[in-house]
VEXKEDREN-484465 format. One line per 3 residues: number of its first residue (from 1); their letters; for each residue x, y, z of C-alpha. Coordinates in Angstrom, 1 decimal, padded with zeros to 4 digits. Example, Ala and Ser with C-alpha at 12.3 -4.5 7.8 and 13.67 -1.06 7.14 Angstrom:
1	AS	012.3 -004.5 007.8 ~ 013.7 -001.1 007.1
! end
This chain:
1	MKR	-019.0 084.4 -021.6 ~ -017.6 083.6 -018.5 ~ -020.7 081.4 -017.3
4	RTL	-020.5 079.3 -020.9 ~ -017.5 078.8 -020.3 ~ -018.1 077.9 -016.6
7	TIL	-020.8 075.7 -017.8 ~ -019.5 073.7 -020.2 ~ -016.2 072.6 -017.8
10	LTM	-018.3 071.3 -015.2 ~ -020.3 069.4 -017.8 ~ -017.0 068.0 -019.1
13	AMT	-015.3 067.6 -015.6 ~ -018.6 065.2 -014.8 ~ -018.1 063.3 -018.3
16	VAM	-014.5 062.3 -016.6 ~ -015.6 061.1 -013.3 ~ -018.2 059.0 -015.1
19	LAS	-016.0 057.2 -017.4 ~ -014.1 056.7 -014.8 ~ -016.6 055.1 -012.5
22	LTP	-017.3 052.5 -015.2 ~ -014.1 050.7 -015.5 ~ -012.1 050.5 -012.0
25	AAT	-008.7 051.4 -012.3 ~ -005.7 051.0 -011.1 ~ -004.5 052.2 -008.0
28	PMN	-000.8 052.6 -008.3 ~ 002.2 052.9 -006.5 ~ 003.9 054.5 -010.2
31	GAQ	000.5 054.2 -012.0 ~ -001.0 051.7 -014.6 ~ 001.4 050.3 -017.5
34	RAK	001.1 050.9 -020.9 ~ 001.9 047.8 -023.2 ~ 001.6 045.7 -026.1
37	AGT	-001.1 042.4 -025.9 ~ 000.9 039.6 -027.3 ~ -000.2 036.0 -028.7
40	GGV	-004.1 035.6 -028.4 ~ -005.0 038.7 -027.0 ~ -005.4 040.0 -023.6
43	TIR	-008.8 039.9 -021.2 ~ -009.8 042.6 -018.8 ~ -010.0 041.5 -015.4
46	TFV	-007.3 038.6 -015.6 ~ -003.8 037.7 -014.7 ~ -001.1 038.8 -017.3
49	KLS	002.9 038.1 -018.0 ~ 005.4 039.1 -020.0 ~ 006.4 037.6 -023.5
52	AAD	008.5 040.3 -024.2 ~ 010.2 043.9 -023.3 ~ 006.0 045.5 -022.7
55	TIV	004.1 043.1 -024.6 ~ 002.1 041.2 -022.4 ~ -000.2 037.6 -023.1
58	AAT	-002.6 035.5 -020.7 ~ -000.9 033.7 -017.7 ~ -002.6 030.8 -016.8
61	AVT	-000.7 028.3 -015.2 ~ 000.8 028.4 -011.4 ~ 004.3 029.0 -012.0
64	DKV	003.7 031.3 -014.6 ~ 005.4 034.6 -013.3 ~ 002.7 037.8 -013.4
67	VGI	002.8 041.3 -014.5 ~ -000.2 042.1 -013.3 ~ -003.6 042.1 -013.9
70	CEQ	-005.0 043.0 -017.6 ~ -006.9 046.6 -017.7 ~ -007.8 047.0 -020.7
73	TAV	-008.9 044.3 -023.1 ~ -006.6 043.8 -026.9 ~ -006.2 041.8 -029.4
76	VNA	-002.7 040.7 -030.9 ~ -000.9 043.9 -030.9 ~ -002.5 045.9 -029.8
79	ATR	-002.3 048.6 -027.5 ~ -003.6 047.7 -023.4 ~ -002.5 048.7 -020.4
82	YAP	-002.3 046.3 -017.1 ~ -002.2 047.1 -013.3 ~ 001.1 046.3 -012.1
85	MGT	002.4 044.4 -008.6 ~ 002.1 046.8 -005.8 ~ -001.4 048.2 -006.7
88	RTV	-005.1 047.5 -006.0 ~ -007.0 046.5 -008.9 ~ -010.3 044.1 -009.7
91	VTS	-009.5 040.6 -011.3 ~ -012.2 037.9 -012.6 ~ -013.0 035.1 -010.2
94	GEA	-012.0 030.9 -011.4 ~ -013.9 029.6 -008.4 ~ -015.3 030.7 -005.1
97	IVV	-012.9 033.1 -003.1 ~ -012.3 034.3 000.6 ~ -011.0 037.6 001.8
100	GDL	-007.4 036.9 002.5 ~ -007.0 034.1 000.2 ~ -004.0 033.8 -001.9
103	LTT	-004.8 033.7 -005.5 ~ -002.6 032.4 -008.3 ~ -003.8 032.1 -012.0
106	GTG	-005.0 029.4 -014.0 ~ -008.3 028.0 -016.0 ~ -009.0 031.9 -018.6
109	SKA	-005.9 033.8 -016.5 ~ -009.1 033.8 -014.0 ~ -008.4 034.4 -009.8
112	FVL	-007.5 031.2 -007.8 ~ -007.0 030.1 -004.7 ~ -003.3 028.8 -004.3
115	DTD	-003.5 024.9 -003.3 ~ -001.7 025.1 000.2 ~ -001.8 020.9 -000.4
118	DAS	000.2 021.0 -003.5 ~ 003.8 018.8 -003.7 ~ 005.4 021.6 -006.7
121	TQR	006.6 025.1 -006.4 ~ 003.7 027.5 -006.8 ~ 003.6 031.4 -007.5
124	YAA	001.3 033.6 -006.2 ~ -000.1 037.2 -007.6 ~ -002.3 039.1 -005.3
127	IAL	-004.1 039.1 -002.3 ~ -007.6 039.0 -002.0 ~ -009.6 041.7 -000.6
130	TAA	-012.4 041.2 -000.9 ~ -014.8 037.2 -002.0 ~ -016.5 035.6 -004.4
133	GSA	-019.2 032.9 -003.8 ~ -018.2 031.3 -007.5 ~ -016.5 031.6 -011.0
136	DVN	-016.6 034.8 -013.1 ~ -017.3 037.9 -010.5 ~ -015.3 040.6 -009.7
139	VTV	-012.9 040.4 -006.6 ~ -011.2 043.7 -005.3 ~ -007.3 042.3 -004.9
142	LLQ	-004.1 043.4 -003.7 ~ -001.6 042.6 -006.5 ~ 001.6 041.2 -004.8
145	AGT	004.3 038.6 -005.8 ~ 005.2 035.9 -004.2 ~ 006.6 031.9 -004.5
148	VEQ	005.3 029.1 -002.4 ~ 007.4 026.1 -002.3 ~ 005.6 023.2 000.3
151	RTN	008.5 020.7 000.3 ~ 009.6 022.4 003.5 ~ 013.2 021.5 005.0
154	LPG	013.7 021.9 008.6 ~ 017.9 021.4 009.1 ~ 018.8 021.1 013.2
157	ITV	014.7 022.6 014.6 ~ 012.9 020.8 017.0 ~ 009.6 020.0 017.2
160	ETV	006.9 017.9 019.4 ~ 004.6 016.9 016.5 ~ 004.8 017.3 012.9
163	TVD	001.2 017.0 010.9 ~ 001.6 016.5 007.0 ~ -002.2 017.0 005.8
166	HAT	-002.3 016.8 002.1 ~ -005.7 016.3 000.7 ~ -004.7 012.9 -000.9
169	TPY	-001.1 011.8 -000.6 ~ 000.5 012.7 002.2 ~ 004.0 011.4 002.8
172	VST	007.4 012.0 004.1 ~ 011.0 011.9 001.7 ~ 014.4 012.4 002.9
175	ATG	016.0 014.4 -000.4 ~ 018.0 012.9 -003.4 ~ 021.1 013.5 -004.8
178	KTN	023.2 013.6 -001.1 ~ 026.8 012.8 -000.2 ~ 025.3 010.5 002.4
181	TGY	022.6 008.1 002.8 ~ 019.4 009.7 004.1 ~ 017.7 008.4 007.1
184	LEV	014.3 008.4 008.9 ~ 015.0 008.3 012.6 ~ 012.8 007.5 015.6
187	KGK	014.3 008.0 019.6 ~ 012.4 007.8 023.2 ~ 013.4 008.1 026.1
190	TSG	012.0 004.8 026.9 ~ 011.2 002.9 024.0 ~ 010.7 004.8 020.4
193	SIR	008.5 002.9 017.5 ~ 007.2 004.1 014.7 ~ 003.2 003.9 014.3
196	VTC	001.0 003.0 011.3 ~ -002.6 003.9 010.8 ~ -004.8 000.9 008.9
199	ADA	-006.4 002.3 005.8 ~ -009.6 -000.3 006.9 ~ -012.9 001.2 008.5
202	TAY	-011.7 -000.4 012.3 ~ -008.4 002.0 011.5 ~ -006.4 000.3 014.2
205	DVK	-002.4 001.2 014.7 ~ 000.1 -001.7 013.7 ~ 003.0 -000.7 015.8
208	FAV	006.7 -000.7 014.5 ~ 008.8 -001.4 018.4 ~ 012.2 -001.9 018.2
211	LAQ	013.7 -003.8 021.8 ~ 016.3 -002.3 023.7 ~ 019.5 -003.4 022.3
214	TTS	022.1 -004.3 024.7 ~ 024.8 -004.7 022.6 ~ 025.9 -002.1 019.8
217	DAN	023.7 -000.7 016.8 ~ 022.3 -003.3 014.2 ~ 021.2 -003.0 010.9
220	YLF	017.4 -004.8 009.9 ~ 018.0 -005.6 006.4 ~ 015.3 -006.0 003.5
223	PDL	016.7 -008.4 000.4 ~ 016.2 -007.3 -003.2 ~ 012.5 -008.2 -003.9
226	GGS	013.0 -008.6 -007.5 ~ 009.6 -006.1 -008.2 ~ 007.5 -008.5 -006.5
229	DDT	005.3 -007.6 -003.9 ~ 005.8 -009.8 -000.9 ~ 005.0 -010.8 003.3
232	ATF	006.7 -010.8 006.0 ~ 007.5 -013.6 007.9 ~ 006.5 -014.0 011.8
235	IAL	006.8 -015.9 014.8 ~ 003.0 -016.5 015.8 ~ 001.6 -016.1 012.9
238	TQT	000.0 -018.9 011.1 ~ 001.6 -019.1 007.1 ~ 002.7 -020.6 004.0
241	LTN	006.3 -020.5 003.5 ~ 007.5 -021.2 000.3 ~ 010.6 -021.1 -002.1
244	KTI	012.8 -021.3 001.7 ~ 015.7 -023.7 002.4 ~ 015.6 -025.8 005.8
247	DGD	019.2 -027.0 006.8 ~ 018.6 -029.4 009.4 ~ 021.5 -029.0 011.0
250	DNT	020.9 -025.7 012.7 ~ 017.5 -025.5 012.5 ~ 014.0 -027.2 013.9
253	VQD	011.1 -027.7 011.8 ~ 008.3 -030.3 013.8 ~ 004.4 -030.5 013.4
256	IAP	004.5 -031.5 009.7 ~ 001.9 -033.2 008.4 ~ 002.1 -036.6 006.9
259	AAL	000.7 -035.0 003.4 ~ 003.7 -032.6 003.7 ~ 006.4 -035.0 003.3
262	KIL	008.5 -035.5 000.7 ~ 007.5 -037.7 -002.2 ~ 009.7 -040.6 -003.5
265	TND	010.2 -039.5 -007.1 ~ 010.0 -042.6 -009.6 ~ 011.5 -044.9 -007.5
268	TAP	014.5 -042.9 -007.5 ~ 014.7 -039.4 -005.7 ~ 014.5 -040.2 -002.0
271	GIP	011.0 -040.0 -000.6 ~ 010.9 -039.3 003.9 ~ 009.1 -042.2 005.3
274	FVQ	007.2 -041.9 008.0 ~ 004.3 -044.7 010.6 ~ 001.2 -044.3 010.0
277	HVV	000.2 -045.1 013.8 ~ -003.5 -046.4 014.4 ~ -004.7 -048.4 017.2
280	VTG	-007.1 -051.2 016.9 ~ -009.6 -051.3 019.8 ~ -011.6 -054.2 019.1
283	AGS	-013.6 -055.7 015.4 ~ -013.7 -053.7 013.2 ~ -012.3 -051.1 010.5
286	TDY	-009.8 -048.2 010.9 ~ -010.2 -045.8 007.4 ~ -007.4 -043.3 006.5
289	TIP	-008.4 -041.6 002.8 ~ -005.3 -040.8 000.8 ~ -005.3 -036.7 000.2
292	SGK	-005.5 -035.4 -003.5 ~ -002.6 -035.3 -005.4 ~ -001.0 -038.1 -003.5
295	KLR	-000.2 -041.6 -003.7 ~ 000.6 -043.5 -000.6 ~ 002.9 -046.9 -000.6
298	VLD	003.4 -049.6 002.3 ~ 006.4 -050.3 002.8 ~ 006.1 -052.6 006.5
301	VHA	003.8 -053.2 008.9 ~ 004.3 -053.8 012.8 ~ 001.9 -055.0 015.1
304	YKA	001.6 -054.9 019.0 ~ -000.4 -056.8 020.7 ~ -002.4 -053.8 023.8
307	STA	-004.4 -054.7 026.6 ~ -003.9 -058.3 027.0 ~ -003.1 -061.7 025.4
310	GGA	-005.1 -062.8 021.7 ~ -006.3 -066.2 021.0 ~ -007.2 -068.1 018.4
313	SDT	-008.4 -066.1 015.1 ~ -007.6 -063.1 017.1 ~ -006.2 -061.3 013.7
316	VQV	-005.6 -057.3 012.1 ~ -005.2 -056.5 008.2 ~ -004.0 -053.7 006.4
319	LST	-005.8 -053.5 002.9 ~ -006.6 -050.9 000.4 ~ -010.0 -050.9 001.3
322	ANA	-011.4 -054.4 000.4 ~ -007.8 -055.2 -000.8 ~ -005.8 -056.9 001.4
325	ITD	-002.1 -055.7 001.5 ~ -001.0 -058.4 004.0 ~ -002.0 -061.3 005.6
328	AIS	-004.2 -061.6 008.7 ~ -001.4 -061.0 011.2 ~ -002.2 -062.9 014.3
331	LNV	-002.6 -061.6 017.7 ~ -002.7 -065.3 019.2 ~ 000.5 -064.0 021.1
334	SDN	000.8 -062.2 025.0 ~ 000.3 -059.1 025.8 ~ 003.1 -056.3 024.6
337	VRV	004.2 -059.1 022.4 ~ 005.2 -057.5 018.6 ~ 004.2 -059.5 015.1
340	IAS	005.2 -058.7 011.6 ~ 002.9 -059.0 008.6 ~ 004.4 -062.2 007.1
343	TLD	003.5 -060.8 003.3 ~ 002.8 -057.4 001.5 ~ 001.2 -057.3 -002.0
346	DAY	002.8 -055.3 -004.0 ~ -000.3 -055.7 -006.4 ~ -002.5 -053.3 -003.3
349	SDI	000.9 -051.7 -001.4 ~ 000.8 -048.4 -003.6 ~ -003.0 -046.6 -002.9
352	AAA	-003.8 -043.6 -005.4 ~ -005.6 -040.1 -004.3 ~ -008.9 -040.6 -002.6
355	GIL	-008.7 -044.6 -002.0 ~ -008.8 -046.2 001.4 ~ -005.6 -047.1 004.0
358	RVT	-008.2 -049.7 006.1 ~ -007.0 -051.4 009.2 ~ -009.7 -054.2 010.2
361	GVQ	-009.3 -055.9 013.3 ~ -011.0 -059.1 014.2 ~ -012.0 -060.7 017.5
364	GTT	-012.4 -064.6 017.1 ~ -012.1 -066.3 020.6 ~ -010.4 -064.0 022.9
367	DCQ	-009.3 -059.8 022.3 ~ -007.7 -058.3 019.0 ~ -006.7 -055.1 020.7
370	ARV	-003.9 -053.5 019.2 ~ -001.5 -051.0 018.0 ~ -000.5 -050.6 014.8
373	SIL	002.6 -049.4 012.9 ~ 002.8 -048.8 009.5 ~ 006.1 -047.9 007.6
376	CVW	004.4 -045.7 004.5 ~ 005.9 -043.4 002.1 ~ 004.5 -040.8 -000.6
379	VTP	005.4 -041.8 -004.5 ~ 005.1 -040.0 -008.1 ~ 001.1 -040.3 -008.5
! end
């Protein structure tokens, strides 16, 4: 009888041990916690959170307050249990995991590696004690809760180098909602600068360096751009200015091409006259083509005899292509003498875009070298 009883007891002990080995149980401080499955039910080896007292539901968000890992699959309102914080148990991986990784919950309430580059506040729930090469692998973990805040505040702390190592959008910002104005300060022993590495293939740096200030602090102010992108204007860089007012009394304007001067609008609004200067070195013609969008008006013509005295039939003449604007100005004068055109034909003195302002020298008996000055203005096309 005693032998039969001993055999039965040994058999029961072996059965219990075998059943225990089939489902990894928690190694608890206080033992597995009994609970009821809430909405949606719960699945073994997944993260859970409390939805009410003694009721657990799946935890799927990185911000969820995880209380443990489910150890018994259960439908809604069915009895279940979970391994609480501080215990060792098994969880199903949602991705590849390395030993020592901090784990948080995610899709399917599975274990995911905490994203240390994420700018948001995150909660982790476990530390990986074994690895997983992919999703849906059983990983042994130590349940341990904590919170990670990636936007670290370092008041009054001095460091040599700070590297912002976010995978996609690294940045540094000052906190909002403070009493005083925030600022980023760069100080150097002999010089200080802000350096930006451009996002291009060469990765050259652009350095914002400030020269030594000899009098007092000063502000470099950016205007309200009104929501429009704009480009700063620099001294040495070739750029085109638009919407700028230049005060002629205080600013210097030079080397403006004639085509850029103000147009005389319908003979009412004033234009800016300019002189088109042509050097005649001998018989033949010199042409100036009127640019697109412009119309040129000839106002006056002067010729100065150059090099030597002229003779009979030596002349210069200003034309619109082949049509005479001035008379044939006689150069039968001594060297350096100025001669003014006697006539200006208003039928041809306006030359449209793509038309030709032509100066023609004719050498009759002696010499037609001259310097011809043509006073012009742009008019409405």
